[in-house]
N, C-alpha and C positions, 0 to 999 in steps of 0.2 A: 508518443509515448519514448522516444529514444530520448531528447535533451529530461525528459522526467526521471528516466532511469538513470544518468551520468548521474544528475545531481543530486538524488538519491542516494546514491552509490558514494558520491563525496562527503555528503551532508553525515552518513553514515560512518565513515570512515574517520571523518574527527569526533566522533562520538565513541570511536574506541570499536565499533563493532563489527562484522564480519556479514558481507552482502552474498549470500551462496544462489540469488536466483529473484528477477524481479520477469511477473509477465503479468498481461490482462487485455482488458480489452477495451474497448470507447468510454467506459463506463466506470471501468473497478481494472483495480491492481490487486497482484498478491506478489509480498514480500517475505522470500526465507533471509532469517536474520539469527546468527548472532550477538544473544545482546550480554557485554558482562556483566554480574553481578553487581555491579555498583550502582550500576542504570538501571532504574524502574521502567519497565515496559511503557508505562504509557507518560514516561517522558520521552522515550525513544518514539514514541507516535507522535506526541506534539510538535517533537523538535522534527521531525520528519514531512511532515504535514504542512504544520506554520512558515516554515521556513521553503519549503518547494514550492507553495502558494505562493509565499511573496515574490521567488524570483521567477515563476512563469507570467504572475501579473506583472511585472515589469519587466519583459521581456518586447523592442519595441515591435519586432516586424510577426508576432507571432497572432493567428487569425482568434486567439483566445480571448473572449469578453469576461472578466472576471470570475476566472477558475475557485472553485473551491471545495474544499472536502466536503465529503458527508459527514456527520457526527460523528456515526459510531464506526465501530472496527472489533474486529477478532481475532483472540492468538490462541493457537495451538504449541504445544511445547512439545518437542522430537526429542528420540533417542537419535544416538548414531544410526542406529540401522535405517529407521525410519527417509533418515534423511535423504539419499539417493532418490527412493522413485518421490519424495512432494519436490524435491529440485527439481527432477523431470516434468512431471504435472505442471508445475507454475510456468516455467520455461516455454510449455506448448499449450498456452490458455487460450490463445486466439483458435489453435487448433479442435481444441478440449467442445470450445462455443459452437464449432463449423459442426461438427459432429455428432453433437451432443451428447456426449461422453464426460461431462464433468462431474466433479464429487457434489454431490446436492449439501452437504452440509459444510465444507467448506464456498458456498457460494447463496446462502443463505442474506437474504435483506428483507428489511421491516420498514415501514413509514417512520420510525424512531429513528435512525438511522440519517436520515433528512437533517437539514439544517434547522435550528431549531426556529417554533413560530411565534407569534406573537402571541400568544395565548400558553408557550412554558413559562414566562413568568410571573402566571398568576397563582 
């Protein structure tokens, strides 16, 4: 997770974004970021997912084999008052999952979020 987080922060910086927090578990992450209006959210997500998976898949000594992101993603807009508690929540993702104190709407997942199947082109 640390390698991925450092890489994501660097890529976000290059895009002119501010990364407030990154947290997650073995199968997903949450990112709290400020994205400038000139950058579409979909472009931010595409750049972060694409470049980080390429980076991870080209590391010589990592045990990962063919890392890939799920197809979907979720986005929430926050105001300044909401930022501190959300940052705290994201930084403590592993603990929330251990203790069962996750916020369900932030953890929602469906099969649609998986990689495309061979039937998606029909």
